[in-house]
C-alpha positions as CSV (number, residue, x, y, z in Angstrom):
1,M,99.5,121.2,79.5
2,S,102.5,121.4,77.3
3,R,102.5,119.9,73.8
4,V,105.6,117.7,74.6
5,S,103.8,116.4,77.5
6,K,100.1,116.0,76.0
7,N,102.1,113.9,73.5
8,I,103.7,111.6,76.1
9,A,100.3,110.9,77.7
10,C,98.3,110.6,74.8
11,G,100.8,108.3,73.6
12,V,100.7,105.8,76.5
13,A,96.8,105.4,76.2
14,V,97.0,104.7,72.4
15,L,99.8,102.2,73.2
16,A,97.6,100.6,75.1
17,L,95.3,100.1,72.6
18,L,97.4,98.3,69.8
19,A,99.5,96.1,72.3
20,P,98.6,92.2,72.1
21,S,97.7,90.0,75.3
22,G,99.1,86.9,76.5
23,F,101.9,87.4,78.9
24,T,101.5,84.4,81.0
25,Q,103.5,85.3,84.2
26,E,101.7,85.2,87.7
27,T,101.5,89.1,88.7
28,P,99.0,90.4,91.3
29,A,95.5,91.8,90.5
30,A,95.7,95.4,88.1
31,N,95.4,97.9,91.0
32,S,97.5,96.3,93.7
33,G,101.0,96.0,92.2
34,E,103.7,93.5,93.0
35,G,103.9,92.3,96.9
36,V,100.1,92.2,98.3
37,V,98.5,89.1,98.7
38,E,95.0,90.8,99.0
39,D,95.0,94.3,99.6
40,A,91.9,94.3,101.6
41,L,93.9,92.1,103.9
42,A,96.9,94.6,104.2
43,T,95.8,95.8,107.7
44,M,95.7,92.1,108.9
45,N,99.5,91.7,108.4
46,K,99.2,89.8,105.3
47,I,101.3,92.4,103.1
48,I,104.5,91.1,101.8
49,V,107.7,93.0,102.9
50,T,111.5,93.0,102.1
51,A,113.4,94.1,105.1
52,R,115.3,91.3,105.3
53,K,116.0,91.4,101.4
54,R,113.6,88.0,101.0
55,D,109.7,88.2,100.7
56,E,108.1,87.7,103.8
57,L,104.7,88.5,105.5
58,L,104.9,91.4,107.3
59,E,103.5,89.1,110.4
60,D,106.4,86.9,110.1
61,V,109.1,89.7,110.3
62,P,110.9,90.4,113.3
63,T,111.0,94.0,113.2
64,A,109.5,97.3,113.4
65,I,107.7,98.2,110.2
66,S,104.6,100.0,108.9
67,A,103.4,99.2,105.5
68,F,100.9,100.7,103.2
69,G,99.7,98.3,100.1
70,A,98.5,99.9,97.2
71,D,94.8,100.5,97.9
72,D,95.7,102.4,101.0
73,I,98.3,104.7,99.1
74,A,95.0,105.4,96.7
75,R,92.4,106.1,99.3
76,L,94.8,108.3,101.4
77,N,96.5,110.2,98.3
78,L,100.0,109.1,99.3
79,V,102.3,110.4,96.4
80,S,105.0,111.9,97.9
81,I,106.9,111.0,101.2
82,D,105.8,114.1,103.2
83,D,101.7,112.8,102.4
84,L,103.1,109.8,104.2
85,S,104.3,111.8,107.4
86,S,100.9,112.5,107.9
87,F,99.6,108.8,108.7
88,T,103.1,107.5,110.2
89,P,103.6,108.8,113.9
90,G,106.9,109.7,114.7
91,L,107.7,110.6,111.0
92,Q,108.4,114.4,110.1
93,T,109.8,115.8,106.9
94,A,110.7,119.7,106.0
95,E,111.6,121.5,103.0
96,S,114.7,123.4,102.7
97,S,116.1,126.5,101.1
98,V,119.5,124.5,100.0
99,S,119.7,121.6,97.9
100,S,120.1,119.1,100.5
101,G,116.5,118.0,99.7
102,G,115.0,118.5,102.8
103,S,114.9,116.6,105.8
104,I,113.6,113.4,107.5
105,S,113.6,112.3,110.9
106,L,112.0,109.0,112.4
107,R,111.7,108.5,116.4
108,G,113.6,112.2,116.3
109,V,116.7,111.1,114.7
110,G,117.6,112.8,111.7
111,S,120.4,114.6,109.7
112,G,118.9,118.1,109.3
113,S,118.7,120.0,105.6
114,S,122.0,121.9,105.5
115,N,124.4,119.7,104.0
116,Y,123.9,118.6,100.6
117,L,127.6,116.6,100.7
118,G,126.1,114.6,103.8
119,D,124.3,111.0,104.2
120,Q,121.0,111.0,105.6
121,A,119.8,109.3,108.9
122,V,116.5,108.1,107.4
123,S,117.2,106.8,104.0
124,I,114.8,106.4,100.9
125,N,114.9,103.2,99.4
126,V,113.1,102.8,95.8
127,D,113.0,100.0,93.7
128,G,116.0,98.3,95.7
129,M,118.0,101.6,95.3
130,Q,119.3,103.5,98.2
131,I,119.2,107.3,97.1
132,G,122.0,109.6,98.2
133,T,119.8,112.6,98.5
134,L,116.8,113.6,100.0
135,N,115.9,115.4,96.9
136,I,114.1,112.4,95.4
137,R,111.4,113.1,97.9
138,K,110.5,116.0,95.8
139,S,109.7,113.5,92.8
140,A,105.9,112.8,93.2
141,Q,106.1,108.6,93.9
142,I,103.0,108.1,91.3
143,D,101.9,104.4,90.7
144,L,103.2,103.0,93.6
145,A,102.8,99.3,94.9
146,Q,103.8,99.6,98.3
147,I,105.5,101.6,101.0
148,E,107.5,100.1,104.1
149,V,108.4,102.7,106.7
150,L,111.6,100.3,108.4
151,R,112.2,102.3,112.4
152,G,115.5,102.1,113.9
153,P,119.0,101.0,112.7
154,Q,118.6,98.9,109.3
155,A,122.6,98.7,108.8
156,L,122.4,95.0,107.9
157,F,120.4,95.3,105.0
158,F,120.6,98.7,103.9
159,G,124.2,100.0,105.3
160,K,125.4,103.4,106.4
161,N,122.5,105.8,105.6
162,S,119.9,104.2,107.8
163,P,120.6,104.8,111.9
164,G,117.1,106.3,112.1
165,G,115.4,103.9,109.7
166,V,114.7,103.2,105.9
167,I,111.5,104.4,103.9
168,S,111.3,101.7,101.3
169,M,109.4,102.4,97.9
170,K,108.2,99.7,95.5
171,T,106.5,101.0,92.2
172,A,104.0,99.0,90.4
173,D,104.8,96.3,87.9
174,P,102.7,94.9,84.6
175,T,99.6,93.3,85.4
176,H,98.7,90.0,84.0
177,D,96.1,91.3,81.8
178,R,95.8,94.5,80.0
179,L,94.8,97.6,81.8
180,V,94.2,101.2,80.5
181,E,93.9,103.4,83.2
182,L,93.0,107.6,82.7
183,Q,93.2,109.6,85.5
184,T,92.6,113.5,86.6
185,G,92.9,115.1,89.8
186,Y,92.0,118.7,91.5
187,E,92.8,120.4,94.6
188,T,90.1,122.8,95.3
189,V,91.9,125.4,97.6
190,S,95.5,125.7,95.0
191,Q,93.3,125.1,91.9
192,D,96.7,122.5,91.1
193,S,95.3,120.1,88.6
194,Y,97.5,117.1,86.9
195,Y,96.4,114.5,84.1
196,Q,97.8,111.0,84.0
197,A,97.8,108.1,81.8
198,L,98.7,104.3,82.5
199,Y,99.2,101.0,80.2
200,S,100.1,98.0,81.8
201,G,100.3,94.3,80.8
202,P,101.5,91.8,78.0
203,I,103.4,92.1,75.0
204,S,104.5,88.4,74.9
205,D,104.4,85.3,77.0
206,S,107.4,86.5,78.7
207,L,107.6,89.9,78.3
208,G,105.1,92.7,80.2
209,V,105.6,96.3,80.3
210,R,104.0,99.2,82.4
211,L,103.8,103.1,81.2
212,V,102.8,105.7,83.2
213,A,102.9,109.6,82.2
214,R,101.7,112.5,84.6
215,Y,101.6,116.0,84.0
216,S,100.8,118.8,86.4
217,D,99.7,122.5,86.5
218,L,100.7,124.0,89.9
219,N,98.7,127.2,90.5
220,G,99.9,128.0,94.1
221,Y,98.7,127.0,97.8
222,F,100.4,129.8,99.3
223,N,99.5,133.6,98.6
224,I,102.2,136.0,98.1
225,K,101.6,139.3,99.4
226,S,103.5,142.5,99.6
227,V,103.2,145.9,101.3
228,P,103.2,149.8,100.1
229,A,106.6,150.6,99.2
230,N,106.2,154.3,100.6
231,G,109.7,155.4,98.6
232,D,111.8,152.6,99.1
233,P,113.8,151.0,96.5
234,L,114.4,147.9,98.0
235,V,110.5,146.9,98.6
236,T,109.5,145.4,95.2
237,K,106.3,143.3,94.2
238,A,107.2,139.9,93.5
239,P,105.8,138.8,89.6
240,I,103.9,136.1,91.0
241,D,100.6,136.3,93.4
242,S,101.0,132.4,94.8
243,W,103.4,129.4,95.4
244,P,104.3,126.9,94.3
245,Y,103.5,128.1,90.7
246,G,104.5,126.0,87.6
247,E,104.8,122.6,86.2
248,E,105.8,119.4,87.0
249,F,106.3,116.3,84.5
250,F,106.8,112.5,85.5
251,A,106.8,109.4,83.4
252,R,107.9,106.1,84.2
253,G,108.5,102.8,82.1
254,T,108.6,99.2,83.5
255,V,109.9,96.1,81.5
256,V,109.7,92.7,82.8
257,F,110.9,89.9,81.1
258,E,110.6,86.2,82.1
259,P,112.0,83.7,79.8
260,S,111.9,80.7,82.3
261,D,110.9,79.8,85.5
262,A,114.4,80.8,86.6
263,L,115.3,83.9,85.4
264,R,113.3,87.0,85.8
265,V,114.7,90.6,84.5
266,K,112.9,93.7,85.7
267,G,113.7,97.2,84.4
268,K,112.5,100.6,85.7
269,L,113.4,104.2,84.3
270,T,111.8,107.1,85.8
271,Y,111.9,110.7,84.9
272,N,110.7,113.9,86.8
273,E,110.7,117.4,85.7
274,S,110.0,120.1,87.4
275,K,109.8,124.2,86.8
276,L,108.7,126.4,89.8
277,E,108.4,130.4,89.7
278,G,110.1,131.5,92.9
279,G,112.8,129.8,95.3
280,S,112.5,127.2,97.4
281,I,113.0,129.5,100.6
282,L,109.8,130.8,99.7
283,A,108.2,128.0,101.5
284,Q,109.5,129.8,104.6
285,Q,107.5,132.4,106.5
286,R,108.7,135.0,109.3
287,I,106.4,133.4,112.2
288,I,107.4,135.3,115.3
289,C,108.8,138.9,115.5
290,P,109.7,139.1,119.2
291,L,110.0,143.0,118.9
292,G,106.7,143.7,118.0
293,A,107.5,144.3,114.1
294,P,109.5,142.9,111.6
295,Q,113.0,143.6,111.6
296,L,114.8,145.5,108.7
297,Q,111.1,145.1,107.2
298,P,107.9,147.2,106.8
299,A,105.4,146.0,108.8
300,F,103.2,142.9,108.0
301,P,101.7,140.1,110.2
302,C,104.2,137.6,111.5
303,K,102.3,134.0,111.8
304,A,101.8,130.9,110.0
305,D,99.0,130.6,107.7
306,R,98.5,130.8,103.7
307,D,100.0,134.5,103.5
308,I,103.7,134.8,102.5
309,Y,104.6,138.4,102.4
310,A,107.9,138.5,99.5
311,G,109.5,140.9,97.3
312,N,111.2,140.6,94.1
313,G,115.5,142.0,94.4
314,R,116.1,144.6,92.1
315,P,117.8,143.4,88.6
316,E,121.4,145.2,89.2
317,D,121.6,143.8,92.8
318,V,121.2,139.9,91.2
319,A,123.6,140.5,88.8
320,L,126.4,141.2,91.3
321,A,126.3,137.4,91.7
322,A,128.9,135.6,89.7
323,G,127.3,133.3,87.2
324,A,123.8,134.3,88.2
325,P,121.2,132.6,85.4
326,G,118.3,135.2,85.3
327,V,117.6,138.7,87.0
328,N,114.7,137.7,88.8
329,G,115.1,138.4,92.7
330,I,112.7,136.3,93.8
331,G,114.2,133.5,91.8
332,F,113.0,129.9,90.8
333,R,113.5,126.4,91.2
334,N,113.8,124.3,88.0
335,N,115.4,120.6,88.1
336,Q,115.5,117.4,86.8
337,Q,115.8,113.6,88.1
338,I,116.5,110.4,86.6
339,L,116.3,107.1,88.1
340,G,116.9,103.8,86.6
341,T,117.2,100.1,88.3
342,V,117.5,96.9,86.8
343,Q,117.1,93.9,88.8
344,V,118.0,90.2,87.9
345,D,116.9,87.4,89.9
346,Y,118.3,83.8,88.8
347,K,117.7,80.5,90.6
348,L,120.9,78.6,90.5
349,T,118.4,76.0,91.9
350,P,114.8,75.8,93.3
351,D,116.0,77.0,96.5
352,L,118.7,79.6,95.9
353,T,118.6,82.5,94.0
354,A,121.3,85.0,92.7
355,T,119.8,88.4,92.8
356,S,121.5,91.7,90.8
357,V,120.5,95.1,91.9
358,S,121.7,98.1,89.2
359,G,120.9,101.6,90.1
360,Y,121.7,104.9,88.7
361,Y,120.5,108.0,89.7
362,M,120.8,111.8,88.9
363,F,119.7,115.2,90.2
364,D,120.2,118.6,88.4
365,E,118.9,121.8,89.9
366,V,119.3,125.3,89.2
367,N,117.7,127.4,92.2
368,A,117.9,130.9,93.1
369,H,115.7,132.9,95.6
370,D,115.2,136.0,97.8
371,A,116.6,135.0,101.2
372,S,114.8,138.5,102.9
373,I,111.7,136.4,104.3
374,G,109.6,139.7,103.8
375,P,108.7,142.1,100.7
376,R,112.0,144.3,101.3
377,A,114.9,142.3,99.5
378,V,117.7,142.6,102.1
379,L,119.2,139.2,101.3
380,L,119.6,137.8,97.9
381,V,120.7,133.9,97.1
382,P,121.1,134.6,93.2
383,Y,122.5,131.1,91.8
384,L,122.2,128.0,93.7
385,P,123.2,125.3,91.6
386,F,123.1,121.7,92.5
387,E,124.4,118.6,90.6
388,M,124.4,114.8,91.5
389,N,125.3,111.5,89.9
390,Q,125.2,108.1,91.8
391,F,125.8,104.8,90.5
392,T,125.2,101.4,92.9
393,Q,125.4,97.7,92.7
394,E,124.4,95.1,94.8
395,V,124.5,91.3,94.5
396,R,123.1,88.7,96.8
397,L,122.8,84.9,97.1
398,A,120.1,83.8,99.1
399,S,118.8,80.3,100.1
400,D,115.2,79.2,100.7
401,W,115.9,75.4,101.9
402,D,113.5,73.0,103.6
403,F,115.5,72.6,106.4
404,P,116.7,74.7,109.4
405,V,119.6,76.6,108.1
406,N,119.3,79.6,105.8
407,F,121.4,82.3,104.7
408,T,121.4,85.7,102.8
409,L,125.1,86.9,101.4
410,G,125.5,90.5,99.5
411,A,127.9,92.8,98.4
412,F,127.4,96.5,97.3
413,Y,129.3,99.1,95.9
414,E,128.4,102.9,95.1
415,T,130.4,106.0,93.6
416,R,128.9,109.1,93.9
417,D,129.8,112.6,92.3
418,T,127.8,115.8,94.0
419,Y,129.0,119.4,92.6
420,G,127.4,122.4,94.8
421,S,127.6,126.3,94.2
422,Q,126.4,129.2,96.5
423,D,126.5,132.9,96.7
424,A,124.4,135.6,98.5
425,V,124.1,139.5,97.8
426,I,123.4,141.8,100.8
427,T,121.6,145.0,99.9
428,A,120.6,145.7,103.6
429,F,123.1,148.5,104.3
430,P,123.1,151.4,101.4
431,P,124.7,153.2,99.7
432,A,126.2,149.7,97.9
433,S,124.9,146.3,97.8
434,F,127.9,143.6,97.7
435,A,128.1,139.9,97.0
436,I,129.9,137.7,99.7
437,G,131.5,135.8,96.8
438,Q,131.0,132.4,95.0
439,E,132.0,129.5,96.6
440,Q,131.9,125.6,94.7
441,T,132.4,122.3,96.1
442,F,132.8,119.1,94.3
443,Q,132.7,115.8,96.0
444,D,133.5,112.4,95.2
445,Q,133.1,109.2,97.1
446,E,133.0,105.8,97.1
447,A,131.6,103.0,99.2
448,F,131.8,99.3,99.7
449,S,130.6,96.7,102.0
450,V,129.4,92.8,102.2
451,F,127.0,91.4,104.2
452,G,125.8,88.1,105.5
453,Q,122.9,86.5,107.6
454,I,122.2,83.1,108.6
455,L,118.3,82.2,109.8
456,W,118.4,79.2,112.0
457,D,114.8,77.7,112.7
458,V,115.9,75.8,116.2
459,T,112.5,74.5,116.7
460,D,109.1,74.8,114.8
461,R,108.6,78.2,116.8
462,L,112.0,79.6,117.3
463,E,114.0,81.6,115.0
464,I,117.6,82.9,115.8
465,S,119.2,84.9,113.1
466,G,122.5,86.7,113.1
467,G,124.4,88.8,110.6
468,V,127.1,91.5,110.2
469,R,127.7,94.1,107.7
470,Y,131.4,95.6,107.1
471,S,131.6,98.8,105.1
472,E,134.6,101.0,104.0
473,E,134.6,104.5,102.2
474,E,136.3,107.0,100.8
475,K,135.7,110.9,100.3
476,D,137.7,113.6,98.5
477,L,136.6,117.4,98.5
478,R,137.6,120.0,96.6
479,F,136.7,124.2,97.0
480,L,136.9,127.0,95.0
481,H,136.6,130.5,96.7
482,R,135.6,133.2,93.6
483,G,136.7,130.9,91.1
484,V,140.1,129.9,92.6
485,D,141.0,126.8,94.0
486,V,141.5,126.8,97.5
487,T,141.5,123.2,98.3
488,A,144.9,124.1,100.0
489,N,142.9,125.9,102.6
490,L,141.2,122.7,104.1
491,A,142.5,121.6,107.0
492,T,142.0,117.9,105.2
493,D,140.6,117.2,101.7
494,N,140.5,113.6,102.0
495,L,138.4,111.3,104.6
496,S,137.9,107.3,104.9
497,F,136.0,105.5,107.4
498,D,135.3,101.8,107.9
499,N,132.8,100.2,110.1
500,L,131.7,96.5,111.3
501,S,127.7,96.6,112.3
502,P,126.5,93.1,113.6
503,E,122.9,92.4,114.4
504,L,121.0,89.6,116.3
505,T,117.4,88.6,116.4
506,A,115.2,85.9,118.4
507,S,111.6,85.3,117.3
508,Y,109.6,82.9,119.1
509,D,105.9,81.9,118.2
510,L,104.0,81.7,121.3
511,T,100.8,80.5,119.0
512,D,100.5,80.8,115.9
513,D,98.6,84.0,115.7
514,V,101.4,85.2,118.6
515,M,105.0,86.1,117.8
516,L,107.3,87.4,120.2
517,F,110.9,89.2,119.3
518,G,113.9,90.3,120.1
519,S,117.1,92.2,118.4
520,Y,120.4,93.9,119.5
521,K,121.5,96.1,116.7
522,E,124.3,98.6,115.5
523,G,124.6,101.1,112.7
524,F,126.4,104.3,111.6
525,K,126.2,106.9,109.3
526,S,129.8,107.9,107.8
527,G,131.4,111.3,108.5
528,G,132.0,113.8,105.7
529,F,132.5,117.1,104.7
530,D,129.9,120.4,105.7
531,G,129.4,121.6,102.4
532,G,127.5,124.9,104.1
533,F,128.5,128.2,102.8
534,T,131.5,129.6,104.8
535,N,131.0,133.0,104.1
536,G,134.2,133.6,102.6
537,A,136.0,132.0,105.8
538,I,137.5,129.2,103.7
539,A,139.9,132.1,102.1
540,A,141.5,132.2,105.9
541,G,143.3,128.8,105.8
542,N,143.5,125.6,107.9
543,F,139.9,125.5,107.6
544,A,138.2,122.7,109.1
545,N,134.9,121.8,107.4
546,T,134.6,117.9,108.4
547,F,132.8,115.5,111.0
548,D,132.9,112.5,112.6
549,E,130.9,109.3,112.1
550,E,127.9,108.6,113.9
551,T,127.2,105.7,115.7
552,V,124.3,103.6,117.3
553,T,123.8,100.4,119.4
554,G,120.8,99.4,121.2
555,F,117.9,96.8,121.8
556,E,114.1,96.2,120.5
557,G,111.8,93.9,121.2
558,G,107.9,93.3,120.9
559,V,105.1,91.2,119.6
560,K,103.2,90.6,116.6
561,A,99.5,89.1,117.1
562,T,96.7,88.2,114.9
563,L,93.8,87.2,117.1
564,F,90.6,85.5,115.9
565,D,91.8,87.1,112.3
566,Q,89.9,90.2,113.0
567,L,92.4,91.9,115.5
568,V,95.8,93.0,114.5
569,L,97.9,94.2,117.7
570,N,102.1,95.2,117.4
571,V,104.2,96.4,119.7
572,T,107.6,97.5,120.2
573,A,109.7,98.7,122.6
574,Y,113.4,100.0,121.9
575,E,116.4,101.9,123.4
576,F,119.1,103.2,120.8
577,D,122.3,104.9,122.1
578,Y,123.9,107.3,119.9
579,E,127.4,108.8,119.8
580,D,128.8,111.8,117.8
581,L,125.4,112.0,116.4
582,Q,125.6,114.3,113.4
583,V,123.2,117.4,113.4
584,G,123.2,120.6,111.8
585,A,121.7,124.2,112.3
586,F,122.4,127.6,110.5
587,D,124.4,130.5,112.1
588,P,122.7,133.8,111.5
589,D,126.0,135.7,112.4
590,S,128.2,134.2,110.0
591,I,125.9,133.5,107.2
592,S,126.4,130.0,107.2
593,F,125.4,126.3,107.9
594,K,127.4,124.1,110.6
595,V,127.2,120.6,110.6
596,L,128.7,119.1,114.5
597,N,128.7,116.1,116.5
598,A,126.4,116.1,119.3
599,A,128.7,113.9,121.6
600,A,125.7,111.2,122.9
601,A,122.1,111.0,122.6
602,K,119.5,108.2,124.2
603,V,116.7,107.4,121.9
604,R,114.0,104.4,124.0
605,G,109.9,104.4,123.6
606,I,107.1,102.3,123.2
607,E,105.3,101.9,119.5
608,A,101.9,100.3,119.0
609,D,99.6,99.6,116.4
610,V,96.1,98.2,116.2
611,N,93.9,97.1,113.6
612,W,90.3,95.5,113.8
613,R,88.0,94.3,111.5
614,T,85.2,94.8,113.2
615,P,81.9,92.4,113.2
616,A,80.0,95.3,111.3
617,E,80.4,94.0,107.6
618,G,83.1,96.3,106.0
619,L,84.2,98.3,109.1
620,W,87.8,98.5,110.4
621,L,89.2,101.0,112.6
622,R,92.6,101.2,113.0
623,G,95.1,103.1,115.5
624,S,98.4,103.8,116.5
625,L,100.5,105.4,119.3
626,A,104.5,106.2,119.8
627,L,105.7,106.9,123.0
628,N,109.3,108.4,122.4
629,D,111.6,109.7,125.0
630,A,114.8,111.1,122.9
631,K,117.2,113.2,124.3
632,F,120.5,114.9,124.4
633,E,122.8,113.0,127.0
634,D,125.9,114.9,126.3
635,F,125.7,117.9,124.4
636,L,127.4,121.5,123.8
637,S,125.6,123.6,121.2
638,G,126.1,127.1,119.9
639,C,123.6,129.4,121.2
640,Y,120.7,130.9,119.8
641,L,120.3,134.1,118.1
642,G,119.5,136.6,121.3
643,Q,120.3,134.3,124.1
644,T,121.9,135.9,127.0
645,V,124.1,134.8,129.7
646,A,121.1,134.8,131.8
647,L,119.2,132.2,129.5
648,G,121.9,129.7,129.3
649,C,124.5,131.1,126.9
650,N,127.2,131.1,129.5
651,L,129.7,128.7,128.1
652,N,133.2,129.3,126.2
653,L,134.0,132.8,126.6
654,N,135.5,134.8,123.8
655,T,137.9,136.7,125.3
656,V,138.4,139.1,122.5
657,T,134.9,139.7,121.9
658,G,133.5,139.2,125.6
659,A,130.8,136.9,124.6
660,Y,129.9,133.4,125.9
661,L,129.7,130.8,122.5
662,Q,127.5,127.7,123.5
663,Q,125.2,126.3,126.0
664,D,124.6,123.0,127.2
665,L,121.6,120.9,125.6
666,S,122.5,117.8,127.6
667,G,119.3,116.2,129.4
668,R,117.2,118.2,126.7
669,Q,114.5,116.5,124.3
670,M,116.1,116.5,120.3
671,N,114.4,118.7,117.8
672,N,111.8,117.0,115.8
673,A,111.1,114.6,118.6
674,P,107.7,114.8,120.0
675,D,107.1,112.6,122.9
676,V,103.5,111.6,122.0
677,A,102.7,111.2,118.1
678,A,99.4,109.1,117.6
679,T,96.9,108.3,115.0
680,G,93.7,107.1,114.7
681,G,91.0,105.8,112.1
682,V,88.1,104.3,110.5
683,L,87.6,102.6,107.1
684,Y,84.3,101.5,106.2
685,S,83.6,99.9,102.7
686,H,80.4,98.7,101.0
687,K,79.0,97.5,97.9
688,L,75.5,99.3,96.8
689,T,73.0,97.3,95.4
690,N,73.6,98.8,92.0
691,G,76.5,97.3,91.4
692,M,78.6,100.5,92.6
693,G,80.5,100.6,95.8
694,L,82.1,103.3,98.3
695,D,84.9,103.4,101.0
696,L,85.1,105.6,103.8
697,T,87.8,106.8,105.3
698,V,88.7,109.2,108.6
699,D,91.9,109.9,110.2
700,A,93.1,112.0,112.9
701,T,96.8,113.0,113.7
702,Y,97.9,114.0,116.9
703,S,101.5,115.3,117.9
704,S,102.4,116.7,121.3
705,D,104.8,119.4,121.2
706,Y,108.6,119.4,120.1
707,Y,111.1,122.2,119.0
708,A,111.9,122.6,115.5
709,N,115.3,123.9,115.5
710,L,118.8,122.5,116.9
711,R,119.3,125.5,119.2
712,Q,116.4,125.6,120.6
713,S,115.2,129.1,121.0
714,P,111.8,129.0,123.0
715,L,110.6,130.7,119.6
716,D,111.2,127.5,118.1
717,V,108.6,125.0,119.5
718,Q,106.2,123.5,117.7
719,D,102.8,123.7,119.9
720,A,101.1,120.3,119.9
721,Y,98.3,119.8,117.3
722,T,95.7,117.5,116.1
723,K,95.1,117.2,111.9
724,L,92.0,115.3,110.4
725,N,91.8,113.4,107.0
726,A,89.2,111.9,105.3
727,S,88.3,110.6,102.1
728,L,85.3,109.0,100.1
729,R,85.8,106.8,97.0
730,L,82.8,105.7,95.0
731,F,83.7,102.9,92.4
732,G,81.5,101.2,89.6
733,Q,81.1,97.3,88.6
734,D,84.6,95.8,87.8
735,D,86.2,99.2,89.3
736,K,85.6,100.5,85.2
737,W,85.7,104.1,87.4
738,E,86.1,105.6,90.3
739,L,85.3,109.2,91.9
740,S,87.6,110.3,94.9
741,L,87.0,112.8,97.4
742,V,89.9,113.6,99.6
743,G,90.1,116.0,102.5
744,R,93.6,116.6,104.4
745,N,94.3,118.4,106.9
746,L,90.7,119.5,107.6
747,T,91.4,121.0,110.9
748,D,93.3,123.4,108.7
749,E,96.6,123.6,111.1
750,Y,99.6,125.5,110.1
751,T,102.4,123.6,111.4
752,F,106.2,123.4,111.1
753,N,108.9,121.0,111.4
754,A,112.2,123.2,110.5
755,S,112.3,126.9,112.2
756,A,115.2,129.1,111.9
757,P,116.3,132.6,113.1
758,I,116.6,135.4,110.1
759,T,119.7,136.5,108.9
760,L,120.3,140.3,109.9
761,T,117.9,140.6,112.7
762,G,118.9,140.3,116.5
763,G,121.3,141.5,118.3
764,G,124.2,138.3,118.9
765,S,124.3,136.1,121.6
766,G,126.3,135.4,124.7
767,I,126.1,138.9,126.1
768,A,123.8,140.7,129.0
769,G,122.3,142.7,126.2
770,A,121.6,140.2,123.4
771,I,118.5,141.1,121.1
772,P,116.3,138.4,120.0
773,G,116.2,137.7,116.4
774,D,112.9,137.3,114.0
775,R,111.9,133.4,113.8
776,S,110.8,131.8,110.1
777,A,109.9,128.1,109.6
778,I,108.3,126.1,106.8
779,V,104.9,126.4,107.4
780,S,103.0,122.7,105.8
781,K,99.7,123.6,103.9
782,G,96.6,123.9,105.9
783,R,93.0,122.9,104.2
784,E,93.3,120.8,101.2
785,V,90.2,119.1,99.3
786,F,91.5,116.9,96.5
787,L,88.7,115.6,93.7
788,K,89.7,112.7,91.6
789,L,88.4,110.7,88.6
790,T,89.7,107.8,87.5
791,Y,88.7,105.7,83.9
792,R,89.8,102.3,82.8
793,P,88.5,101.4,79.3
794,I,90.6,98.3,79.6
795,N,90.7,96.5,83.1
């Protein structure tokens, strides 16, 4: 642990012993955070959610939501969005080699990972702020109180970045009583460890604070391997033998000021720093070599497992890229994130509340990597910086009158500045290595929207709600190539969009414990600029790098039932039509990323989840099932690498080259959209005679097969799999201490959600003699076993 990190973590613990008590506001129990009635009842629909920007019980909200309370988050060791995907059917996440932050898809709807200038189809909302990049996904979400996964379009309350859904996370607030918590954890396979200190409690009758700090020492889950050079100067041994290798530091401070019953001010500030040896592309492995051996590489196994074969580019090749911050060819990934939010709630009257949510987010990263995906350094990306600054402001006015009609009105403003730069060095063709040339993009954007909803209790059992959101957005782009401003070479450097998204919902309480609901929704995601590397094509002039707005319309309906105070059953059916669906893919021929619009897609299916508190004391059973039919209805896609005319690359003939350019994917399953996804699990909680207690959980996750790349080569199919997770928690009387053992992916399955062709392999497409290229994928971790010890000297 670094000296600074140690001092901060120790400072949190020392402050705990000095702070006074007496904070009088009513806050939930020490470990549960805000929003949970009783975390033990979270699986009985008794968790409070804010899907409609007001506090409501999960069982009363007429929409499809999966929610996790604080205890579930702790039991399942959910410290990132990637962890969440293991317990949420239909949710998929993937890392990325570019600065977009990776990708998230829900029900098969996502935006890919190729464009760091674009918005996401499934957005992340943290403490009321909609984050404009998935880079927040990398930040460990420490000390969470609650996670909500909202499925399907959410434009009314969350705006443009939600045609696929929203992941909403709430961090924990100060507690009524003082809490000091010290925690350490260790993963036995990677030998990663972390140390965490937390203080929460009152400073005065009206002021409470919560401070948490964590330092993580990463020793690498994946083994970095090489092969004998045999005289090849491009085969060099990597300076690290495992990945991800480095350290991370995380800290958050929360202050809640409540001077009266009418006013509550909550401020949160999060800082996250990550320093990793080896660039992000080390997450990719060469999983399939259709010619029997790696192309342009010495022989090594082509398969998905713990072993990654990688080398280290020569310093003289790295230096060919302008601005390269180092000479280490395998690269590094260093970034900093700052997230600050301030929420002010003021009761104008006892039944009329005004709310302001201000947010600021900053992400600054320098990334460099060896993109060869093998021990021979044939393609280097020595410099991949990215920076984004975002400010958002939302104001709302909501009523809670004791008569049939209530409302929510709001306005939203966002400004965002984004910068990215890319360059590549090709060494594969002696005698001379060469740099393609640095490309830099600067994007400024502003968005404004107003929204409103009316809720009408027609009878004691029937509620009808209707709302609409109007949005405007403008984006400007400046482009530099080899240090020269070539913005004039763009077909357009300014884009503007506007949209009107209505929503209508009806819910009927068949009984006090059974609710039926149905809704019509529209949503959108604004168009934009493709920030992918152009491989110098920008210099030709009249360069078109824009894509159109994506829209969605459709219906969902279902039932939410709590039967006999023991069994919860939620079922949702949905059908949504997407027009101009934004999709992205890597083009290995031009070494560039592409974002385009699929003309039309339809997503429909049925989702069900059940939670049963069995007659056996302390025993809960839970399960979920997602049947999803997600298909492109009208989509002419580029051909995959090595696709011949006979294999379907038979559209749009290039008369100069004699090669066809496109294939017809109409009627095909969308990528990252398994037809079947399911989970099943058991929770057993028991109090021992000596005052101790234990929790035991066992969960299984199943997914049918799916394509992991937009262009859908047969080599891009992830086969069906089942993963098993389990945890055991022992805790002392009054929760003074607890010891947890958590097993993740005990079946040791190596799977992937994102695959791609490997540059400089294969022989084109659209001709009879096309040669298939090697495939790479970002492979998930296999079996992991975590040990976690928590001690609360003050609780």
